[in-house]
C-alpha positions in Angstrom: -5.7 -101.5 42.8 -2.6 -100.3 41.4 -3.5 -97.1 42.5 -3.1 -98.2 45.8 0.1 -100.3 46.0 1.5 -97.8 44.0 1.2 -95.3 46.8 3.8 -97.2 49.1 5.8 -98.2 46.4 7.5 -94.6 46.2 8.6 -95.1 49.9 10.0 -98.7 49.0 11.6 -97.7 45.5 13.5 -95.2 47.8 14.9 -98.2 49.6 16.3 -99.9 46.2 19.6 -99.2 45.2 19.6 -96.0 42.8 21.9 -95.5 40.0 23.1 -92.2 41.3 22.2 -92.5 44.9 21.8 -88.6 45.1 25.4 -86.6 46.3 25.3 -87.7 49.8 27.1 -89.3 52.6 27.9 -92.8 51.6 29.8 -95.1 54.6 30.8 -91.6 56.1 32.2 -89.5 52.8 30.8 -87.9 49.9 30.6 -90.1 46.8 32.1 -87.8 43.8 30.5 -87.3 41.0 33.0 -89.2 38.6 32.2 -92.0 40.9 28.3 -91.7 40.2 28.8 -91.7 36.9 31.5 -94.4 37.0 28.8 -96.9 39.3 25.7 -95.6 36.8 27.8 -96.1 33.6 28.3 -100.2 35.1 24.5 -100.4 35.5 23.7 -99.0 32.2 26.4 -100.9 30.2 24.9 -104.7 31.7 21.2 -103.4 30.7 19.3 -106.3 29.6 16.2 -106.0 27.2 13.5 -108.7 26.7 10.3 -108.5 24.8 6.9 -110.0 25.5 3.7 -110.4 23.3 2.3 -107.3 25.1 2.4 -104.6 27.8 0.7 -106.6 29.9 3.2 -109.2 30.0 5.9 -108.6 32.2 9.8 -109.8 31.6 10.9 -112.7 32.7 14.1 -110.7 34.4 11.4 -109.2 37.2 10.1 -112.8 38.3 12.9 -112.4 41.0 12.1 -108.9 41.9 9.4 -107.5 44.5 6.2 -107.3 43.9 6.3 -103.4 44.4 8.9 -103.1 41.7 6.8 -105.3 39.8 4.0 -102.8 39.7 6.2 -100.1 39.2 6.7 -101.5 35.7 2.9 -102.1 35.2 2.2 -98.9 36.0 5.1 -97.6 33.6 3.4 -99.9 30.7 0.3 -98.5 31.2 1.5 -94.5 31.5 3.3 -94.1 28.5 2.3 -90.6 27.8 2.6 -89.2 31.5 6.5 -90.8 31.4 7.8 -89.7 28.5 7.1 -86.2 29.4 8.8 -86.7 32.7 12.7 -86.6 33.0 14.7 -89.0 35.0 17.4 -87.8 37.3 19.7 -90.7 37.4 22.3 -89.8 34.7 20.9 -92.3 32.4 20.3 -89.3 29.6 23.9 -89.3 29.1 25.3 -93.0 30.0 22.2 -94.9 28.2 20.8 -92.0 26.2 17.7 -92.3 27.5 15.1 -89.3 26.5 12.5 -89.9 29.7 11.4 -91.6 32.2 9.5 -94.1 30.4 12.9 -95.1 28.9 14.2 -96.6 32.4 11.1 -99.4 31.9 10.3 -100.1 27.9 13.0 -99.8 25.1 10.3 -100.4 22.1 6.9 -100.5 21.8 6.1 -102.6 18.5 3.6 -102.2 15.9 2.0 -105.8 16.6 1.8 -104.8 20.4 4.6 -106.6 21.6 6.9 -104.9 23.6 10.6 -104.8 24.6 11.3 -104.0 28.4 14.5 -102.6 29.9 15.6 -103.6 33.0 17.6 -100.4 33.8 14.8 -99.5 36.2 15.4 -102.6 38.3 18.6 -101.3 39.1 18.0 -97.6 39.8 16.0 -96.2 42.8 15.5 -92.5 41.5 14.3 -94.3 37.9 11.5 -96.0 40.4 10.7 -93.3 42.9 9.9 -90.7 39.7 7.8 -93.3 38.1 6.1 -94.1 41.2 5.5 -90.7 42.5 4.3 -89.4 38.7 1.9 -91.9 38.4 0.2 -91.5 41.8 0.0 -87.5 41.2 -1.5 -88.1 38.3 -4.0 -90.7 39.7 -4.8 -87.4 41.8 -5.9 -85.6 39.2 -2.4 -83.8 38.8 -1.7 -82.4 35.1 1.4 -83.7 33.7 3.0 -80.0 33.8 2.5 -80.2 37.2 4.4 -83.4 37.7 7.0 -82.2 35.6 7.4 -79.2 37.6 7.4 -80.9 41.2 9.8 -83.5 39.7 12.2 -81.2 38.4 11.8 -79.2 41.6 12.7 -82.3 43.2 15.6 -83.5 41.8 16.9 -80.0 40.8 20.3 -80.4 43.2 22.3 -83.2 44.3 21.1 -85.5 41.3 22.8 -86.5 37.6 21.8 -84.3 34.4 18.4 -85.0 33.7 16.9 -86.7 30.6 16.7 -84.0 27.8 12.5 -84.5 27.9 10.9 -81.6 25.9 8.9 -79.6 28.2 5.1 -80.0 27.6 
């Protein structure tokens, strides 16, 4: 069920306000890199974290968010190894010290099974789009290496510096 819904989320995620929102035309003028980093810093400084008893229990900050976003968060929790090997291109590596796309959704997995969620992904279309695409491609049988290469190729121009995610 998640697989079929996540496929539609890739398109929906691109409609969500992104952290960097690419370096494209906005209101008739091109946003500068400085403006993009300022906007992203405002997002990351206000990131909220919430602990739940496990990864099946979504945080309350998602309760008023669209179902598609909730599905991406649930899929991220189930695909830790995948998303820890996929970089994020929204600027969160520099601004929030994220190491990979997984960090956009989950801050910490505790030994007792509890999860500390991060609301960064709720404010970032790029984070959501990368996670959704990675999960969909993985469910279709693509390797983590191939998914990583496709993400790197897609976001290498016009986006922020990627998180410092080591190669697989």
